[in-house]
C-alpha positions, 0 to 999 in steps of 0.5 A: 798547611797550618800547624800550632807551635806557639802563641804567635800566628803569622799569615802571609802569601808569597807570589810563588805560593809556597806558604800560607797561614802558618803558626810560628813560634816566637823564634820563628817569628823573629826569623821572619821579621829579622832574617839576619837573626838566623838560628844556628840550630834550625833552618828549613830547606829552601829552593834556589833560583837558577842563574843563566850564563851566556857562553859563546858555545851555548844554546839560544833556546833552552826548551824543554829543559828550561822556559828560557830563550836567549835575548841576544847571546847564547846561554851555555851554563845554568848555575843552580848553586852559584854564589850569585844565585838567589834564595827563592823561598822562605824567609831569606827569599831574594838573598844571595847564596854567598851572603846566606852562607856568610851569615848562617854557615853553621846552620847550613853546613854543620859545626866544625867543617873546614870552610864556612863558604859554600862548598859546591857549584852545581851547573847544567851545561848546554853545548851547541859547539865545542868548548875550549880545551882547558884545565883546572888547577888543584887546591895547591896551585889555586892557593899559590895564586891567591884563590881559596880552592881549585876545581875538581868536578864531575859530569852526569849525563842528563841526555846524550845524542848518538855519537856524543863525546867528551875529551877527558885526559891525554892519550898515554905517552903524551908529553907536556912538550907535545901539549904545548906544541899542539896548542901553538900548532892547532893540533891539540885535539890529536893528543886528547883521550876521547870518551863516548857519552850516553845518558846516565854516564858519570864522568869524573874530572879531577883537577889537572885533567886536560878536558873538553866538552863537545856538542851532543850532551846535556851535563849536570856538573858538580864541582868545587865552588870555584870558577878557575878555568885555564884555556889552552886552545879555543878554536880561534875564538877571540877569548883569552888563553892561559897557556902558561898557567894551563901547562903548570896546572896540567897533570899528564896522568889523572884519575879522570874517566867514567865511574861505574855506579854502585847500586844499593837497596834504596839508591844508586851512588853515582860517585863518592869522591873527594869533594862531593857525593852524587846519588840517584834516589828513587821515590815511590810515593814519598820518602822521609828526610831520614831515609834520604840520608845513607846510613854511612853518612854523617847524621847532619850536613848540607845536601842538595836535592835536584829534580832531573825530571818530573816534579816533587814537593817537600813539606813537613810539620816544621817545613812549609811546602816547597815545590820542586819542579823539573830541573829545580834544586832545593838546599837542605841545611844541616840543621833542617827539621824533618820533612818528606819528599813527595813524588808529584809525577815522574820525579827523578831525584838526584841528591848531592852532598859535599865531601871534605878531604882530610888533606888538601891536595 
């Protein structure tokens, strides 16, 4: 793609083949030569490289989801927007995501948001064995112990085998004393509220909810950008438990559970809750960036575009083409120029945006 927007012309070819022969303005040329000088007015979308995390309960072979086989220990989590993930395309390729947020938070998030840090951690979970029974703190408890935020999350089922299930919350009437007794006696599972999981289910897990994931499903997890986990019970694995803090964090009754989708004319809202909104947007041929944003949302703000299946391409007059492969994710900054998403075949597009609760819980 070529475009004429100024006197300076920069020709470059990246190994990933996302840009070639671009005409750039003086401001754009400065960004290319000195990426630290980031305009708060405009930042083009960029793809993020996934980070593969070892987990004792994970898979050894992530095919067909990813072209990845574990070298040694199994892989359980694929972080799509973690602080340590690297920018894959554009002038900031190779930079850690947290560093980019530190330098260009206004461009990424918009002006006046409550925090300049990356707000969401998006992962894919691959469980071959049961995860630990665990709980996450809310914002108030996390801040009590020196962390900036707690961890409310949701799971979208990309796939589920027959009989797949998760534990979400405690059965009615279970007391904290019974939870503690179950931890020590190895009978905690009997107190858990089990939910069957089928493909396309959306399950909300607010902070303070005792929960666990069992084998049989592949889950897209959207959460506050926090990795605080208090393990209650771990099936005898030699990992640290956090019994005292997990009991402190536990809420006997929470809002957790399956969320019914809301079908609109141009999209399906899977969840719209504190901290995040997750939508599934059908793409027929192509879709403009303006149409991707629902009219009820702010005019600008950070968004992530995730390809649950198929492939797409993002491009525009001021946006060099970016491939969006299956299970790939692209960050769309608040200051992004206009662009178009093109369906290259079977694109199942998930759009994820942060919400900013007015009151910290």
